[in-house]
Structures are given as structure tokens and as C-alpha cells.
PDB file of N, CA, C and O in Angstrom:
ATOM      1  N   MET A   1      18.941  33.713 -17.531  1.00  0.00           N
ATOM      2  CA  MET A   1      17.642  33.889 -18.125  1.00  0.00           C
ATOM      3  C   MET A   1      16.918  32.550 -18.216  1.00  0.00           C
ATOM      4  O   MET A   1      15.739  32.453 -17.876  1.00  0.00           O
ATOM      5  N   LEU A   2      17.618  31.531 -18.670  1.00  0.00           N
ATOM      6  CA  LEU A   2      17.004  30.215 -18.784  1.00  0.00           C
ATOM      7  C   LEU A   2      16.657  29.656 -17.414  1.00  0.00           C
ATOM      8  O   LEU A   2      15.607  29.039 -17.236  1.00  0.00           O
ATOM      9  N   ALA A   3      17.538  29.873 -16.449  1.00  0.00           N
ATOM     10  CA  ALA A   3      17.276  29.387 -15.092  1.00  0.00           C
ATOM     11  C   ALA A   3      16.067  30.091 -14.493  1.00  0.00           C
ATOM     12  O   ALA A   3      15.290  29.462 -13.775  1.00  0.00           O
ATOM     13  N   THR A   4      15.890  31.344 -14.761  1.00  0.00           N
ATOM     14  CA  THR A   4      14.751  32.096 -14.244  1.00  0.00           C
ATOM     15  C   THR A   4      13.453  31.552 -14.813  1.00  0.00           C
ATOM     16  O   THR A   4      12.474  31.398 -14.084  1.00  0.00           O
ATOM     17  N   ARG A   5      13.433  31.260 -16.102  1.00  0.00           N
ATOM     18  CA  ARG A   5      12.230  30.686 -16.712  1.00  0.00           C
ATOM     19  C   ARG A   5      11.938  29.295 -16.169  1.00  0.00           C
ATOM     20  O   ARG A   5      10.778  28.941 -15.960  1.00  0.00           O
ATOM     21  N   THR A   6      12.971  28.511 -15.942  1.00  0.00           N
ATOM     22  CA  THR A   6      12.778  27.159 -15.413  1.00  0.00           C
ATOM     23  C   THR A   6      12.209  27.201 -14.006  1.00  0.00           C
ATOM     24  O   THR A   6      11.301  26.438 -13.675  1.00  0.00           O
ATOM     25  N   VAL A   7      12.738  28.086 -13.182  1.00  0.00           N
ATOM     26  CA  VAL A   7      12.230  28.220 -11.817  1.00  0.00           C
ATOM     27  C   VAL A   7      10.798  28.724 -11.834  1.00  0.00           C
ATOM     28  O   VAL A   7       9.972  28.239 -11.061  1.00  0.00           O
ATOM     29  N   ALA A   8      10.486  29.667 -12.680  1.00  0.00           N
ATOM     30  CA  ALA A   8       9.122  30.189 -12.765  1.00  0.00           C
ATOM     31  C   ALA A   8       8.152  29.108 -13.214  1.00  0.00           C
ATOM     32  O   ALA A   8       7.033  29.035 -12.705  1.00  0.00           O
ATOM     33  N   ARG A   9       8.554  28.280 -14.143  1.00  0.00           N
ATOM     34  CA  ARG A   9       7.691  27.197 -14.611  1.00  0.00           C
ATOM     35  C   ARG A   9       7.480  26.157 -13.519  1.00  0.00           C
ATOM     36  O   ARG A   9       6.381  25.624 -13.369  1.00  0.00           O
ATOM     37  N   MET A  10       8.531  25.869 -12.758  1.00  0.00           N
ATOM     38  CA  MET A  10       8.412  24.902 -11.668  1.00  0.00           C
ATOM     39  C   MET A  10       7.489  25.437 -10.579  1.00  0.00           C
ATOM     40  O   MET A  10       6.693  24.681 -10.022  1.00  0.00           O
ATOM     41  N   LEU A  11       7.585  26.717 -10.270  1.00  0.00           N
ATOM     42  CA  LEU A  11       6.742  27.289  -9.232  1.00  0.00           C
ATOM     43  C   LEU A  11       5.277  27.331  -9.653  1.00  0.00           C
ATOM     44  O   LEU A  11       4.393  27.197  -8.807  1.00  0.00           O
ATOM     45  N   ARG A  12       5.008  27.513 -10.931  1.00  0.00           N
ATOM     46  CA  ARG A  12       3.630  27.497 -11.405  1.00  0.00           C
ATOM     47  C   ARG A  12       3.027  26.106 -11.343  1.00  0.00           C
ATOM     48  O   ARG A  12       1.818  25.968 -11.157  1.00  0.00           O
ATOM     49  N   SER A  13       3.840  25.078 -11.493  1.00  0.00           N
ATOM     50  CA  SER A  13       3.306  23.722 -11.525  1.00  0.00           C
ATOM     51  C   SER A  13       3.125  23.121 -10.131  1.00  0.00           C
ATOM     52  O   SER A  13       2.525  22.054 -10.000  1.00  0.00           O
ATOM     53  N   VAL A  14       3.632  23.782  -9.091  1.00  0.00           N
ATOM     54  CA  VAL A  14       3.467  23.291  -7.726  1.00  0.00           C
ATOM     55  C   VAL A  14       2.148  23.843  -7.191  1.00  0.00           C
ATOM     56  O   VAL A  14       2.049  25.017  -6.835  1.00  0.00           O
ATOM     57  N   THR A  15       1.144  22.978  -7.143  1.00  0.00           N
ATOM     58  CA  THR A  15      -0.174  23.392  -6.680  1.00  0.00           C
ATOM     59  C   THR A  15      -0.415  22.864  -5.275  1.00  0.00           C
ATOM     60  O   THR A  15       0.343  22.037  -4.768  1.00  0.00           O
ATOM     61  N   GLU A  16      -1.481  23.354  -4.654  1.00  0.00           N
ATOM     62  CA  GLU A  16      -1.834  22.888  -3.319  1.00  0.00           C
ATOM     63  C   GLU A  16      -2.167  21.401  -3.344  1.00  0.00           C
ATOM     64  O   GLU A  16      -1.866  20.679  -2.393  1.00  0.00           O
ATOM     65  N   PHE A  17      -2.782  20.946  -4.418  1.00  0.00           N
ATOM     66  CA  PHE A  17      -3.127  19.535  -4.551  1.00  0.00           C
ATOM     67  C   PHE A  17      -1.878  18.659  -4.563  1.00  0.00           C
ATOM     68  O   PHE A  17      -1.843  17.617  -3.909  1.00  0.00           O
ATOM     69  N   ARG A  18      -0.866  19.074  -5.297  1.00  0.00           N
ATOM     70  CA  ARG A  18       0.375  18.290  -5.379  1.00  0.00           C
ATOM     71  C   ARG A  18       1.129  18.297  -4.055  1.00  0.00           C
ATOM     72  O   ARG A  18       1.720  17.287  -3.672  1.00  0.00           O
ATOM     73  N   ILE A  19       1.114  19.429  -3.355  1.00  0.00           N
ATOM     74  CA  ILE A  19       1.749  19.481  -2.041  1.00  0.00           C
ATOM     75  C   ILE A  19       1.014  18.566  -1.071  1.00  0.00           C
ATOM     76  O   ILE A  19       1.642  17.881  -0.263  1.00  0.00           O
ATOM     77  N   GLY A  20      -0.323  18.552  -1.148  1.00  0.00           N
ATOM     78  CA  GLY A  20      -1.112  17.666  -0.296  1.00  0.00           C
ATOM     79  C   GLY A  20      -0.805  16.203  -0.544  1.00  0.00           C
ATOM     80  O   GLY A  20      -0.684  15.423   0.401  1.00  0.00           O
ATOM     81  N   ILE A  21      -0.679  15.826  -1.802  1.00  0.00           N
ATOM     82  CA  ILE A  21      -0.340  14.434  -2.139  1.00  0.00           C
ATOM     83  C   ILE A  21       1.043  14.080  -1.598  1.00  0.00           C
ATOM     84  O   ILE A  21       1.242  12.990  -1.062  1.00  0.00           O
ATOM     85  N   ALA A  22       1.993  14.997  -1.737  1.00  0.00           N
ATOM     86  CA  ALA A  22       3.346  14.738  -1.237  1.00  0.00           C
ATOM     87  C   ALA A  22       3.355  14.601   0.281  1.00  0.00           C
ATOM     88  O   ALA A  22       4.075  13.762   0.823  1.00  0.00           O
ATOM     89  N   MET A  23       2.567  15.413   0.964  1.00  0.00           N
ATOM     90  CA  MET A  23       2.538  15.333   2.422  1.00  0.00           C
ATOM     91  C   MET A  23       1.881  14.048   2.901  1.00  0.00           C
ATOM     92  O   MET A  23       2.324  13.459   3.887  1.00  0.00           O
ATOM     93  N   VAL A  24       0.826  13.602   2.216  1.00  0.00           N
ATOM     94  CA  VAL A  24       0.208  12.327   2.579  1.00  0.00           C
ATOM     95  C   VAL A  24       1.170  11.176   2.301  1.00  0.00           C
ATOM     96  O   VAL A  24       1.291  10.250   3.103  1.00  0.00           O
ATOM     97  N   ALA A  25       1.855  11.244   1.151  1.00  0.00           N
ATOM     98  CA  ALA A  25       2.811  10.189   0.806  1.00  0.00           C
ATOM     99  C   ALA A  25       3.998  10.158   1.759  1.00  0.00           C
ATOM    100  O   ALA A  25       4.589   9.099   1.966  1.00  0.00           O
ATOM    101  N   LEU A  26       4.355  11.280   2.334  1.00  0.00           N
ATOM    102  CA  LEU A  26       5.440  11.330   3.305  1.00  0.00           C
ATOM    103  C   LEU A  26       4.947  10.989   4.709  1.00  0.00           C
ATOM    104  O   LEU A  26       5.648  10.311   5.460  1.00  0.00           O
ATOM    105  N   GLY A  27       3.761  11.447   5.067  1.00  0.00           N
ATOM    106  CA  GLY A  27       3.267  11.290   6.431  1.00  0.00           C
ATOM    107  C   GLY A  27       2.837   9.885   6.790  1.00  0.00           C
ATOM    108  O   GLY A  27       3.082   9.435   7.909  1.00  0.00           O
ATOM    109  N   ALA A  28       2.203   9.182   5.870  1.00  0.00           N
ATOM    110  CA  ALA A  28       1.708   7.833   6.177  1.00  0.00           C
ATOM    111  C   ALA A  28       2.845   6.858   6.509  1.00  0.00           C
ATOM    112  O   ALA A  28       2.784   6.201   7.548  1.00  0.00           O
ATOM    113  N   PRO A  29       3.866   6.743   5.674  1.00  0.00           N
ATOM    114  CA  PRO A  29       4.949   5.815   6.040  1.00  0.00           C
ATOM    115  C   PRO A  29       5.722   6.250   7.289  1.00  0.00           C
ATOM    116  O   PRO A  29       6.180   5.410   8.063  1.00  0.00           O
ATOM    117  N   THR A  30       5.865   7.563   7.480  1.00  0.00           N
ATOM    118  CA  THR A  30       6.571   8.041   8.665  1.00  0.00           C
ATOM    119  C   THR A  30       5.812   7.673   9.932  1.00  0.00           C
ATOM    120  O   THR A  30       6.412   7.253  10.922  1.00  0.00           O
ATOM    121  N   ALA A  31       4.498   7.831   9.902  1.00  0.00           N
ATOM    122  CA  ALA A  31       3.686   7.465  11.063  1.00  0.00           C
ATOM    123  C   ALA A  31       3.735   5.955  11.302  1.00  0.00           C
ATOM    124  O   ALA A  31       3.779   5.514  12.451  1.00  0.00           O
ATOM    125  N   LEU A  32       3.728   5.171  10.242  1.00  0.00           N
ATOM    126  CA  LEU A  32       3.795   3.713  10.400  1.00  0.00           C
ATOM    127  C   LEU A  32       5.153   3.268  10.958  1.00  0.00           C
ATOM    128  O   LEU A  32       5.213   2.375  11.803  1.00  0.00           O
ATOM    129  N   VAL A  33       6.219   3.877  10.496  1.00  0.00           N
ATOM    130  CA  VAL A  33       7.548   3.549  11.032  1.00  0.00           C
ATOM    131  C   VAL A  33       7.630   3.946  12.497  1.00  0.00           C
ATOM    132  O   VAL A  33       8.176   3.207  13.317  1.00  0.00           O
ATOM    133  N   GLY A  34       7.087   5.108  12.825  1.00  0.00           N
ATOM    134  CA  GLY A  34       7.081   5.534  14.219  1.00  0.00           C
ATOM    135  C   GLY A  34       6.262   4.612  15.095  1.00  0.00           C
ATOM    136  O   GLY A  34       6.637   4.343  16.237  1.00  0.00           O
ATOM    137  N   ALA A  35       5.137   4.120  14.569  1.00  0.00           N
ATOM    138  CA  ALA A  35       4.316   3.170  15.327  1.00  0.00           C
ATOM    139  C   ALA A  35       5.071   1.857  15.539  1.00  0.00           C
ATOM    140  O   ALA A  35       4.931   1.218  16.582  1.00  0.00           O
ATOM    141  N   ALA A  36       5.862   1.461  14.559  1.00  0.00           N
ATOM    142  CA  ALA A  36       6.652   0.236  14.711  1.00  0.00           C
ATOM    143  C   ALA A  36       7.766   0.424  15.744  1.00  0.00           C
ATOM    144  O   ALA A  36       8.114  -0.513  16.463  1.00  0.00           O
ATOM    145  N   PHE A  37       8.325   1.643  15.816  1.00  0.00           N
ATOM    146  CA  PHE A  37       9.389   1.936  16.771  1.00  0.00           C
ATOM    147  C   PHE A  37       8.864   2.277  18.159  1.00  0.00           C
ATOM    148  O   PHE A  37       9.654   2.381  19.098  1.00  0.00           O
ATOM    149  N   TRP A  38       7.568   2.453  18.315  1.00  0.00           N
ATOM    150  CA  TRP A  38       6.998   2.902  19.583  1.00  0.00           C
ATOM    151  C   TRP A  38       7.401   2.020  20.768  1.00  0.00           C
ATOM    152  O   TRP A  38       7.798   2.562  21.800  1.00  0.00           O
ATOM    153  N   PRO A  39       7.317   0.670  20.670  1.00  0.00           N
ATOM    154  CA  PRO A  39       7.669  -0.144  21.844  1.00  0.00           C
ATOM    155  C   PRO A  39       9.170  -0.192  22.148  1.00  0.00           C
ATOM    156  O   PRO A  39       9.562  -0.574  23.250  1.00  0.00           O
ATOM    157  N   LEU A  40       9.992   0.182  21.204  1.00  0.00           N
ATOM    158  CA  LEU A  40      11.430   0.146  21.412  1.00  0.00           C
ATOM    159  C   LEU A  40      11.866   1.340  22.248  1.00  0.00           C
ATOM    160  O   LEU A  40      11.255   2.406  22.168  1.00  0.00           O
ATOM    161  N   PRO A  41      12.907   1.177  23.043  1.00  0.00           N
ATOM    162  CA  PRO A  41      13.395   2.327  23.803  1.00  0.00           C
ATOM    163  C   PRO A  41      14.045   3.347  22.865  1.00  0.00           C
ATOM    164  O   PRO A  41      14.767   2.986  21.936  1.00  0.00           O
ATOM    165  N   GLY A  42      13.782   4.588  23.121  1.00  0.00           N
ATOM    166  CA  GLY A  42      14.374   5.630  22.287  1.00  0.00           C
ATOM    167  C   GLY A  42      13.312   6.399  21.532  1.00  0.00           C
ATOM    168  O   GLY A  42      12.262   6.737  22.079  1.00  0.00           O
ATOM    169  N   ALA A  43      13.592   6.669  20.283  1.00  0.00           N
ATOM    170  CA  ALA A  43      12.735   7.545  19.485  1.00  0.00           C
ATOM    171  C   ALA A  43      11.568   6.770  18.884  1.00  0.00           C
ATOM    172  O   ALA A  43      11.742   6.015  17.927  1.00  0.00           O
ATOM    173  N   GLY A  44      10.408   6.958  19.437  1.00  0.00           N
ATOM    174  CA  GLY A  44       9.200   6.398  18.862  1.00  0.00           C
ATOM    175  C   GLY A  44       8.127   7.449  18.732  1.00  0.00           C
ATOM    176  O   GLY A  44       7.296   7.400  17.825  1.00  0.00           O
ATOM    177  N   PHE A  45       8.149   8.407  19.652  1.00  0.00           N
ATOM    178  CA  PHE A  45       7.124   9.439  19.652  1.00  0.00           C
ATOM    179  C   PHE A  45       7.325  10.454  18.534  1.00  0.00           C
ATOM    180  O   PHE A  45       6.358  10.865  17.892  1.00  0.00           O
ATOM    181  N   ALA A  46       8.553  10.855  18.297  1.00  0.00           N
ATOM    182  CA  ALA A  46       8.828  11.893  17.296  1.00  0.00           C
ATOM    183  C   ALA A  46       8.380  11.493  15.891  1.00  0.00           C
ATOM    184  O   ALA A  46       7.712  12.290  15.233  1.00  0.00           O
ATOM    185  N   PRO A  47       8.717  10.290  15.395  1.00  0.00           N
ATOM    186  CA  PRO A  47       8.237   9.934  14.054  1.00  0.00           C
ATOM    187  C   PRO A  47       6.716   9.841  13.967  1.00  0.00           C
ATOM    188  O   PRO A  47       6.128  10.189  12.942  1.00  0.00           O
ATOM    189  N   VAL A  48       6.081   9.375  15.035  1.00  0.00           N
ATOM    190  CA  VAL A  48       4.614   9.295  15.023  1.00  0.00           C
ATOM    191  C   VAL A  48       4.025  10.695  14.954  1.00  0.00           C
ATOM    192  O   VAL A  48       3.109  10.942  14.170  1.00  0.00           O
ATOM    193  N   ALA A  49       4.538  11.610  15.763  1.00  0.00           N
ATOM    194  CA  ALA A  49       4.016  12.976  15.777  1.00  0.00           C
ATOM    195  C   ALA A  49       4.245  13.680  14.441  1.00  0.00           C
ATOM    196  O   ALA A  49       3.342  14.335  13.921  1.00  0.00           O
ATOM    197  N   ILE A  50       5.432  13.547  13.894  1.00  0.00           N
ATOM    198  CA  ILE A  50       5.735  14.185  12.615  1.00  0.00           C
ATOM    199  C   ILE A  50       4.912  13.552  11.497  1.00  0.00           C
ATOM    200  O   ILE A  50       4.361  14.262  10.656  1.00  0.00           O
ATOM    201  N   GLY A  51       4.825  12.231  11.484  1.00  0.00           N
ATOM    202  CA  GLY A  51       4.072  11.549  10.443  1.00  0.00           C
ATOM    203  C   GLY A  51       2.588  11.873  10.486  1.00  0.00           C
ATOM    204  O   GLY A  51       1.970  12.111   9.448  1.00  0.00           O
ATOM    205  N   LEU A  52       2.017  11.882  11.680  1.00  0.00           N
ATOM    206  CA  LEU A  52       0.586  12.203  11.785  1.00  0.00           C
ATOM    207  C   LEU A  52       0.306  13.653  11.429  1.00  0.00           C
ATOM    208  O   LEU A  52      -0.716  13.953  10.813  1.00  0.00           O
ATOM    209  N   SER A  53       1.198  14.551  11.809  1.00  0.00           N
ATOM    210  CA  SER A  53       0.971  15.956  11.457  1.00  0.00           C
ATOM    211  C   SER A  53       1.059  16.161   9.946  1.00  0.00           C
ATOM    212  O   SER A  53       0.262  16.910   9.381  1.00  0.00           O
ATOM    213  N   CYS A  54       2.010  15.510   9.286  1.00  0.00           N
ATOM    214  CA  CYS A  54       2.103  15.610   7.825  1.00  0.00           C
ATOM    215  C   CYS A  54       0.896  14.960   7.155  1.00  0.00           C
ATOM    216  O   CYS A  54       0.352  15.494   6.189  1.00  0.00           O
ATOM    217  N   LEU A  55       0.485  13.816   7.669  1.00  0.00           N
ATOM    218  CA  LEU A  55      -0.660  13.105   7.092  1.00  0.00           C
ATOM    219  C   LEU A  55      -1.935  13.929   7.223  1.00  0.00           C
ATOM    220  O   LEU A  55      -2.679  14.072   6.252  1.00  0.00           O
ATOM    221  N   ILE A  56      -2.195  14.465   8.391  1.00  0.00           N
ATOM    222  CA  ILE A  56      -3.418  15.231   8.603  1.00  0.00           C
ATOM    223  C   ILE A  56      -3.396  16.528   7.790  1.00  0.00           C
ATOM    224  O   ILE A  56      -4.405  16.911   7.199  1.00  0.00           O
ATOM    225  N   THR A  57      -2.255  17.193   7.765  1.00  0.00           N
ATOM    226  CA  THR A  57      -2.150  18.422   6.973  1.00  0.00           C
ATOM    227  C   THR A  57      -2.362  18.137   5.494  1.00  0.00           C
ATOM    228  O   THR A  57      -3.051  18.894   4.811  1.00  0.00           O
ATOM    229  N   GLY A  58      -1.779  17.057   4.993  1.00  0.00           N
ATOM    230  CA  GLY A  58      -1.972  16.687   3.591  1.00  0.00           C
ATOM    231  C   GLY A  58      -3.408  16.341   3.276  1.00  0.00           C
ATOM    232  O   GLY A  58      -3.916  16.705   2.216  1.00  0.00           O
ATOM    233  N   LEU A  59      -4.072  15.641   4.184  1.00  0.00           N
ATOM    234  CA  LEU A  59      -5.473  15.296   3.944  1.00  0.00           C
ATOM    235  C   LEU A  59      -6.369  16.537   3.960  1.00  0.00           C
ATOM    236  O   LEU A  59      -7.315  16.630   3.178  1.00  0.00           O
ATOM    237  N   VAL A  60      -6.074  17.478   4.840  1.00  0.00           N
ATOM    238  CA  VAL A  60      -6.840  18.726   4.867  1.00  0.00           C
ATOM    239  C   VAL A  60      -6.611  19.518   3.589  1.00  0.00           C
ATOM    240  O   VAL A  60      -7.550  20.095   3.039  1.00  0.00           O
ATOM    241  N   MET A  61      -5.373  19.550   3.113  1.00  0.00           N
ATOM    242  CA  MET A  61      -5.093  20.258   1.865  1.00  0.00           C
ATOM    243  C   MET A  61      -5.808  19.602   0.695  1.00  0.00           C
ATOM    244  O   MET A  61      -6.325  20.294  -0.181  1.00  0.00           O
ATOM    245  N   LEU A  62      -5.844  18.283   0.672  1.00  0.00           N
ATOM    246  CA  LEU A  62      -6.544  17.589  -0.408  1.00  0.00           C
ATOM    247  C   LEU A  62      -8.045  17.815  -0.335  1.00  0.00           C
ATOM    248  O   LEU A  62      -8.693  17.992  -1.367  1.00  0.00           O
ATOM    249  N   SER A  63      -8.601  17.811   0.859  1.00  0.00           N
ATOM    250  CA  SER A  63     -10.049  17.999   0.968  1.00  0.00           C
ATOM    251  C   SER A  63     -10.444  19.431   0.639  1.00  0.00           C
ATOM    252  O   SER A  63     -11.518  19.656   0.079  1.00  0.00           O
ATOM    253  N   SER A  64      -9.600  20.409   0.973  1.00  0.00           N
ATOM    254  CA  SER A  64      -9.933  21.792   0.616  1.00  0.00           C
ATOM    255  C   SER A  64      -9.859  21.997  -0.885  1.00  0.00           C
ATOM    256  O   SER A  64     -10.613  22.795  -1.441  1.00  0.00           O
ATOM    257  N   GLU A  65      -8.978  21.300  -1.531  1.00  0.00           N
ATOM    258  CA  GLU A  65      -8.883  21.384  -2.998  1.00  0.00           C
ATOM    259  C   GLU A  65     -10.078  20.700  -3.648  1.00  0.00           C
ATOM    260  O   GLU A  65     -10.550  21.147  -4.694  1.00  0.00           O
ATOM    261  N   ALA A  66     -10.575  19.625  -3.046  1.00  0.00           N
ATOM    262  CA  ALA A  66     -11.729  18.919  -3.610  1.00  0.00           C
ATOM    263  C   ALA A  66     -12.991  19.767  -3.515  1.00  0.00           C
ATOM    264  O   ALA A  66     -13.862  19.689  -4.382  1.00  0.00           O
ATOM    265  N   VAL A  67     -13.091  20.568  -2.474  1.00  0.00           N
ATOM    266  CA  VAL A  67     -14.263  21.417  -2.304  1.00  0.00           C
ATOM    267  C   VAL A  67     -14.288  22.510  -3.378  1.00  0.00           C
ATOM    268  O   VAL A  67     -15.361  22.905  -3.834  1.00  0.00           O
ATOM    269  N   ARG A  68     -13.137  22.988  -3.772  1.00  0.00           N
ATOM    270  CA  ARG A  68     -13.067  24.047  -4.784  1.00  0.00           C
ATOM    271  C   ARG A  68     -13.513  23.576  -6.159  1.00  0.00           C
ATOM    272  O   ARG A  68     -14.033  24.366  -6.946  1.00  0.00           O
ATOM    273  N   HIS A  69     -13.317  22.312  -6.451  1.00  0.00           N
ATOM    274  CA  HIS A  69     -13.669  21.818  -7.789  1.00  0.00           C
ATOM    275  C   HIS A  69     -14.993  21.210  -7.738  1.00  0.00           C
ATOM    276  O   HIS A  69     -15.490  20.727  -8.755  1.00  0.00           O
TER     277      HIS A  69
END
């Protein structure tokens, strides 16, 4: 019963704005690390692609939330 209430409270507090902030905070450093690894042989494209996709998605989520308020 207590676990159910805790999970319900956590799910209510996760908003689109908070997810957007988390995605921007995750995407920006990932894209920068990928850009630093780009000239090295091996994995450089994957971190850039993942980081930019997270960054752009987070920014779109933040801008859609700003329009609502």
C-alpha cells in the first residue's frame, strides 16, 4: 500500500517540463563528448547522434511547455 502511494506520487511529479530538462542535461554533454571523439577512430558518430537527438527533443519539449504557460 505504501509503495503504491509512493509510486503514484512520483508519477504525478514527473512532468513534461522536468523530462525536457533531463533530456537537455543528458543530450548536451553526450553530444560534446561525441564531438570530441569524432576525429578518433571508432565510435564518434553514435554519441553525437544520440546526444543531438536527446538535446533537440528536450528543447522541443521545453518550448512546447513554455507555449502552454
